[in-house]
Each structure stands twice: as C-alpha cells, then as structure tokens.
C-alpha positions, -999 to +999 in steps of 0.1 A: -270+088-277-285+072-244-259+089-225-269+123-238-308+116-230-299+109-194-274+140-190-304+163-204-330+147-181-310+156-150-315+193-155-341+211-133-369+227-153-376+254-127-340+264-123-335+267-160-366+289-161-352+310-132-319+312-150-338+326-182-355+352-160-322+363-142-303+367-176-330+388-190-326+411-157-287+413-164-294+423-200-321+448-190-297+461-163-270+468-189-293+492-209-278+520-188-242+532-179-221+516-152-230+542-125-263+553-139-290+548-111-326+547-125-350+530-101-356+499-124-318+494-123-314+498-086-342+472-084-325+447-107-291+452-091-305+445-056-306+407-062-298+394-098-259+387-091-265+370-059-295+349-073-271+338-103-247+321-074-277+309-055-290+291-086-254+275-089-258+261-057-291+249-061-279+228-093-249+212-073-252+179-055-222+183-029-197+155-030-161+154-019-132+159-040-101+137-028-065+134-036-044+147-063-063+131-093-096+142-078-085+178-074-068+178-108-100+167-125-120+192-106-098+223-112-095+210-150-130+211-154-135+245-139-107+260-158-121+247-191-157+259-182-149+293-168-113+305-172-107+295-208-138+316-220-126+343-197-091+346-214-105+341-247-134+366-245-112+392-228-088+395-257-117+393-281-133+427-268-099+442-262-066+444-284-037+425-273-007+443-253+013+434-224-003+458-199-037+444-211-025+409-205-016+419-171-049+433-163-067+403-177-046+381-153-055+404-125-091+397-132-107+424-109-136+444-124-113+476-122-087+459-140-110+450-168-124+486-169-088+499-173-081+476-202-115+484-219-125+449-223-160+433-215-162+443-177-190+417-172-164+391-172-154+397-138-181+371-130-159+340-144-127+343-122-151+353-092-170+321-098-140+299-103-125+310-069-160+307-053-163+271-068-129+261-051-141+277-018-172+259-019-155+226-026-132+231+003-163+235+027-179+204+012-150+185+017-145+196+053-181+186+060-178+155+045-145+146+063-160+156+097-185+130+090-215+155+093-250+140+092-261+168+069-236+182+046-261+206+032-270+220+068-233+226+074-227+243+041-257+265+051-239+274+082-206+279+067-222+304+043-227+329+072-190+337+080-180+336+044-206+362+035-197+383+068-159+383+056-167+392+019-190+420+030-167+433+057-132+430+040-118+463+025-119+466-012-087+483-029-089+508-055-078+483-081-099+455-067-085+420-053-069+395-077-099+373-094-124+392-073-114+369-043-130+391-016-163+391-040-159+354-043-163+350-005-198+365-008-206+345-041-196+313-021-220+322+008-249+324-018-239+291-035-236+274+000-269+287+008-283+272-026-267+237-017-284+241+019-318+248+005-318+225-026-339+199-012-365+222+004-366+241-032-373+208-048-401+198-023-417+233-026-416+231-064-441+201-059-468+223-040-502+231-053-505+260-076-523+281-050-494+279-027-470+289-054-490+320-063-492+329-025-455+324-022-447+347-052-471+375-038-455+373-004-420+372-017-427+402-041-443+422-016-413+416+010-391+425-019-407+456-027-405+466+008-368+467+006-366+484-030-395+501-045-412+513-012-378+526+000-377+551-031-344+574-032-333+553-002-326+523-024-288+523-032-272+509-063-254+476-052-225+467-077-213+434-066-187+436-093-167+462-074-178+450-038-201+479-034-231+467-016-245+498-002-264+491+030-252+456+035-282+444+056-306+458+028-284+440+004-287+406+020-325+414+025-331+420-013-310+393-023-332+369-005-366+381-012-357+391-049-344+356-053-373+339-038-395+360-060-381+348-091-378+312-079-415+314-071-421+327-107-401+299-122-420+271-101-452+286-109-445+289-146-433+252-147-466+241-128-489+260-151-470+248-182-481+211-173-511+215-153-531+246-163-564+246-181-545+253-213-511+237-209-482+254-228-447+247-238-419+263-217-391+248-238-380+281-253-375+296-218-358+266-204-334+267-235-325+305-227-317+292-192-293+267-206-274+293-226-270+319-199-230+317-202-232+326-239-258+352-236-239+368-206-207+368-227-224+380-260-252+404-253-236+437-239-216+451-270-246+444-294-271+458-268-251+491-261-233+499-294-259+487-320-295+481-307-298+511-282-282+536-306-306+524-334-337+525-312-329+560-299-327+572-336-363+555-345-381+566-315-385+602-305-369+615-272-404+613-257-405+577-259-401+561-224-366+546-218-378+517-200-400+508-228-369+510-252-348+492-228-372+463-229-373+463-266-335+464-268-331+437-241-354+412-260-335+420-292-301+416-276-314+382-260-326+370-294-292+380-313-273+362-283-295+332-286-287+327-323-251+334-318-251+308-291-264+282-313-239+289-342-208+292-317-221+259-297-224+239-330-191+249-345-168+262-316-184+253-283-151+258-265-158+294-266-185+290-242-166+267-220-180+234-235-154+208-243-178+178-251-150+155-260-133+157-228-140+131-201-152+155-175-178+168-197-197+133-195-204+140-160-220+175-163-254+178-153 
C-alpha cells in the first residue's frame, strides 16, 4: 500500500490537467471526417498531437539504459505499455485476416486506414519508436559526460525535427511511422529539456500565470485564427504538416497556452478565494491512453448520429460537437474504469510485472 501511495505522489498535477485538456481537444477534433477542414479542427490539429509528445517529455526524468539487461527491461516495458494495446485494439476494431495482419504489423496511418481499423492507433507504434530514439539520445548525452543532459536533449531535438519534417513520406507511409517518430522525438526531447523550467514556472504567482496564458493565446491566435483561410490542416498522422514553419510556431504557442491554463487551474484550485477540487480533471489526464483508444467509434457511430437526429439542422455543429465530445469522454472514462478494474492489460497496464513498480 505504501508503494502505491508513493507512486501516485510522483505524478505532476499540472501535467495531468494538461493531458485532460489535450485529450478533449483530440475528441473534439474527431467529430468531423478525416479530411474535413472547419476552422476549429484546423486550430486543434495545429498543436494537439505535438503537445501530447511534449507532455511525455515533461514527464520523463532522463536516465541512461545500459547493457543487455537494461535495454531488455526498457523494451519489454514499452512493448507491454504500447505495442500490446496496439495489436489487441487493432484487431478489436477490424476483422482478422492475413492482409489485415500485414497492415497492422506495418503500422502506418495509411495501412491502418486500408484495413479499416481505428486509424488513431498510429500514435502507439510512433510513440514506441520515438521512445527508443529519445533513449538513445539520453544515453549518448550521458556517455559523453555532458554537464546538462536536458540541455543536450534540447539540442538534439533540432536535427531530429528537421529530418522528420523534410523526409519524403511514401504513399503507404513508413513502417511504424518512423519518419513521424523523428518529429515526435524532437517534441519529447524539448519536453525533457524544459522540464525544470516548467516546474519552476508552475510555482509563479497567479498574475504571472494569467499574463503567460494571455500572451501565449494571443501568439497562438496569430498563427491560427487570425490567418483565416491561410491556416492549413496539419495531419501529423500522415506526415502532412502544411507550412512547416507555421506548424512549429503553432505547436509551440498552442502547447504553451494549454500548459499555462493547466498551471493556472492548479494554482486556483488551491489558492483562490474559493478553492475547488481538480481531482476529476487530473483523473481524466491519467486515463488518456484508454480514452484515446475508446472514444472515437462511440462518438462517430452512436453519439453524433443520435444528436443529429435530436437537433434540427440549424443547430450549430460546433455546439453539437462539444456536447458529443463531453458524452464520448464520459463514456470512455466509465469504460476505462471497468477495463482497468478487470482487464488493465488492454490499456497497457501490467501491475504484476516488476517494471510497473517503477512507473511514475
């Protein structure tokens, strides 16, 4: 019991809040078709997937992995957490066939689209490959006796981002989204590099956090809303970033906006004139894997058709999208609780394994 208490206390509340906001952005973005480009979807896709990877970096304390045993444990841990759910849910959402298995093992967004499974699953093999790349960078920085491993992680992020953005993307994608994983690795490494600064900023006064939010939001709007029709739909899943400089700009300031909101909410929940509980939001942030895996079919095949039948055609689509997203999130949270209680392995949780004792 004591170990469980210690493990839970290691979580960073503001990161869980940011994850909760980000997963809601993902759900809201899935209220339209893959290639639809309403303004709200273009704004969301300008930053939400890079933010997911950045948050992963902010959660990591870099440490080296050495020797056969160390790498075996590292790979085993990440295979269980990422690739097992990927393979299981890939077959849950699509019928078994040998062509489908080939597409599933190929692991690109295009391959998953062809087998008509949950295309959002591309994120898991991409994250798996990016974790390996990030660990290699951390090992190199540690072996070079670098005084500041996070600093060199930030420096290594730049060529990785450049390579991922410039590499050509084939019609069928790249195995396990390896080209996209280079971009993802860059964002994770930036998260590692700025982790200490983020934790320091989270302790700043409320007024400073408000100013940070307003400034970040304004700069983000400059790159998105204020550009109007010039804003392209960025689809990281298929390595389609639109204007690459705007993609990086929006990724930075969109992420900073959400991080500022999360820090502000955390501070206000504890120190405002009327403190309030933030536990429900942090719980959502702790369930992002399950919500990511579960929400889309329920949202697109049940909730949205029902809402379109209930409300007249004049009802604003964005309002229906918000209602549908909230309902899909509630459904997913309930399912996460049930699955986590009886079959946690489906969500990448293997509590009886030794590696799980070290998870933050």
